[in-house]
C-alpha positions in Angstrom: 27.1 -10.9 5.5 29.5 -13.1 3.4 29.9 -12.9 -0.4 28.1 -16.2 -0.9 25.1 -15.1 1.1 24.9 -11.8 -0.8 24.9 -13.7 -4.1 22.2 -16.0 -2.9 20.1 -13.0 -1.7 20.6 -11.2 -5.0 19.7 -14.4 -7.0 16.5 -14.8 -4.9 15.4 -11.2 -5.3 16.0 -11.1 -9.1 14.1 -14.4 -9.6 11.1 -13.3 -7.4 10.8 -9.8 -8.8 11.9 -10.1 -12.4 11.7 -13.7 -13.4 15.5 -14.2 -13.8 18.6 -12.3 -14.8 17.8 -12.2 -18.5 14.6 -10.3 -17.9 16.3 -8.1 -15.4 19.0 -7.3 -17.9 16.3 -6.4 -20.5 14.9 -3.5 -18.4 16.7 -1.0 -20.6 18.8 0.4 -17.8 22.5 0.8 -17.7 24.5 -1.7 -15.6 25.1 1.0 -13.0 21.4 1.8 -12.8 20.4 -1.9 -12.5 22.8 -2.6 -9.7 21.7 0.6 -7.9 18.2 -0.8 -8.1 19.3 -4.1 -6.7 21.0 -2.3 -3.8 17.7 -0.6 -3.0 15.9 -3.9 -3.2 18.4 -5.7 -0.9 18.0 -2.9 1.7 14.2 -3.3 1.5 14.3 -7.1 1.9 17.0 -7.1 4.7 15.8 -4.0 6.6 12.2 -3.0 5.8 10.5 -6.3 5.9 12.2 -7.6 9.1 11.6 -4.3 10.8 7.9 -4.2 10.0 7.5 -7.9 10.9 9.2 -7.1 14.3 6.8 -4.2 14.8 3.8 -6.4 14.0 4.9 -8.9 16.6 5.4 -6.2 19.2 1.9 -4.8 18.5 0.4 -8.2 19.4 0.2 -7.0 23.1 -2.5 -4.6 22.0 -4.5 -7.3 20.2 -5.1 -5.1 17.1 -7.8 -6.1 14.6 -6.4 -4.0 11.8 -2.8 -3.0 10.9 -2.5 -0.2 8.3 0.4 -0.2 5.8 1.5 2.6 3.5 2.9 0.9 0.3 4.9 4.0 -0.4 5.3 7.6 0.5 7.3 9.4 -2.2 6.5 10.0 -5.8 7.6 7.2 -8.1 9.0 7.7 -11.6 6.7 6.1 -14.1 9.5 4.0 -15.6 10.0 2.4 -12.1 6.4 2.0 -11.2 5.9 -1.6 -12.3 9.1 -2.7 -10.5 8.0 -0.9 -7.3 4.6 -2.4 -7.4 6.0 -5.9 -7.9 8.4 -5.4 -5.0 5.6 -4.0 -2.7 3.2 -6.8 -3.6 5.7 -9.4 -2.5 6.2 -7.7 0.8 2.5 -7.2 1.3 1.8 -10.9 0.9 4.4 -11.8 3.5 3.4 -9.1 5.9 -0.3 -10.1 5.6 0.7 -13.5 6.9 2.6 -11.9 9.7 -0.5 -9.9 10.6 -2.6 -13.1 10.5 -0.2 -14.7 13.0 -1.2 -12.2 15.7 -4.9 -12.3 14.8 -4.9 -9.1 12.8 -5.7 -8.1 9.2 -3.2 -6.1 7.1 -4.9 -3.2 5.4 -3.0 -1.5 2.6 -3.8 2.2 2.3 -4.3 4.0 -1.0 -1.7 6.7 -1.5 -2.0 10.0 -3.5 1.5 10.3 -5.1 3.3 7.0 -4.7 2.0 3.5 -5.5 -1.6 2.5 -4.8 -3.1 5.7 -6.3 -6.1 4.0 -7.9 -8.2 0.9 -7.6 -6.3 -0.7 -10.5 -3.0 -0.1 -8.8 -4.3 -1.3 -5.4 -5.5 -4.6 -7.1 -2.0 -5.1 -8.5 -0.7 -4.8 -4.9 -3.2 -7.0 -3.1 -4.8 -9.0 -5.9 -2.5 -12.0 -5.4 -2.9 -12.1 -1.6 -6.3 -13.0 -0.2 -5.3 -12.1 3.3 -4.5 -8.4 2.5 -7.3 -5.9 2.6 -7.7 -2.2 1.9 -7.6 0.9 4.1 -9.6 3.4 2.0 -8.4 7.0 2.6 -10.9 9.4 1.0 -8.3 12.2 0.9 -5.7 10.3 -1.0 -7.9 9.6 -4.1 -6.8 12.1 -6.8 -7.0 10.1 -10.0 -10.3 8.3 -9.6 -13.8 8.9 -8.3 -14.8 7.6 -4.9 -17.7 5.7 -6.5 -15.3 3.9 -8.9 -12.8 3.1 -6.2 -15.5 1.6 -3.9 -17.1 -0.2 -6.8 -13.8 -1.9 -7.7 -12.6 -2.7 -4.2 -15.7 -2.6 -2.0 -15.5 -6.2 -0.6 -11.8 -5.7 0.2 -12.2 -2.5 2.2 -11.7 -3.3 5.9 -11.2 0.1 7.4 -11.4 3.7 6.3 -9.7 7.1 6.9 -12.1 9.9 6.3 -11.6 13.6 5.7 -12.6 16.2 3.1 -10.6 17.9 0.4 -10.7 19.9 -2.8 -10.1 17.0 -5.2 -6.7 18.4 -6.3 -4.5 17.4 -3.3 -4.9 16.0 0.2 -6.2 18.6 2.6 -7.7 16.6 5.6 -10.5 19.0 6.1 -13.6 18.2 8.2 -16.5 16.7 6.2 -18.6 19.4 4.5 -15.8 21.8 3.7 -14.7 20.1 0.5 -16.1 18.3 -2.5 -16.9 14.9 -1.2 -20.6 13.8 -1.3 -20.7 12.3 2.1 -24.2 10.7 2.1 -23.5 9.1 -1.3 -20.1 7.8 -0.1 -21.6 6.3 3.1 -24.4 4.7 1.1 -21.9 3.1 -1.2 -19.8 1.8 1.6 -22.8 0.3 3.3 -23.8 -1.5 0.1 -20.5 -3.3 0.0 -21.3 -4.7 3.4 -18.8 -2.5 5.2 -19.5 -2.5 9.0 -16.2 -1.3 10.3 -15.2 1.8 12.2 -15.2 5.3 10.6 -11.9 7.0 11.5 -11.7 10.7 10.8 -8.3 12.2 10.0 -8.7 16.0 10.1 -5.8 18.3 10.6 -6.0 20.6 13.6 -5.4 23.6 11.4 -8.3 22.5 9.1 -10.8 22.8 11.9 -10.5 26.6 12.2 
């Protein structure tokens, strides 16, 4: 990639995610930290999005109805959370259109330690993109009750990953072993109009 193309790419990324260089420079980070962040964003735009888009197109041969996306996997420092959310939201909107091209719906999964931990964070990720929906993972909800999460996102839940846990960390136990009130959770899902599949994600070790 030539220098001119790199400058154009950086300019586009900064404008889309931060509203221009003045706002970017006002983040309170040192120059070295700001450009380290830009490097990470360039890698995401050049590598992550095209790779996922390519995978989506490959999956078309299976005629999927739902494509599940993890918006993050590692813990995020609080001072970087808003930037990561803005970055992820941009990719989610683009990927949801890529999913629509093959007749599928992109479902963003709530995550326990990264971004998308609560219904409020999920709404910041998908709120500006009507095509994106939610994959509700009962085991990943550590900061909010299942009732509140379903109440806030019920009409956006398009698929679910179910397993039990102790409420303190993800365990992926079989239903009945942990703290989840399963009859109540299923009633709340039905009230939202959910008629999708119920996918259970129990670890093999958790079945013993």
